[in-house]
C-alpha positions as CSV (number, residue, x, y, z in Angstrom):
1,M,175.9,134.8,13.2
2,L,174.5,136.6,16.2
3,L,176.3,139.6,15.4
4,S,174.9,139.8,12.1
5,V,171.3,139.4,13.8
6,L,172.1,141.9,16.3
7,Q,173.2,144.4,13.5
8,A,170.3,143.6,11.5
9,N,168.1,144.7,14.2
10,A,169.8,147.7,15.0
11,V,169.3,149.1,11.7
12,V,165.8,148.3,12.0
13,L,165.1,150.2,15.0
14,D,167.0,153.2,13.8
15,I,164.7,153.3,10.7
16,D,161.9,153.0,12.9
17,A,163.3,155.9,15.0
18,N,163.9,157.9,11.8
19,L,160.6,157.5,10.5
20,K,158.9,158.6,14.0
21,T,161.1,161.7,14.0
22,V,160.5,162.6,10.5
23,D,156.5,161.9,11.2
24,A,156.9,164.2,14.1
25,A,158.6,167.0,12.2
26,A,156.0,166.6,9.5
27,Q,153.1,167.1,11.8
28,R,154.7,170.3,13.2
29,A,155.0,171.8,10.1
30,A,151.4,171.0,9.0
31,A,150.1,172.1,12.3
32,A,152.4,175.5,11.8
33,G,150.7,175.9,8.2
34,P,152.2,176.8,4.7
35,P,155.4,178.4,5.2
36,C,155.0,180.8,1.8
37,C,151.5,180.9,0.6
């Protein structure tokens, strides 16, 4: 029971970390401007 709760928390934290990484990458891309046009 406790193990499954810890695993669920780990998944949530991982998703949160991924979202922050994607958000940071999107901000860098926006700051760099459009790649083609």
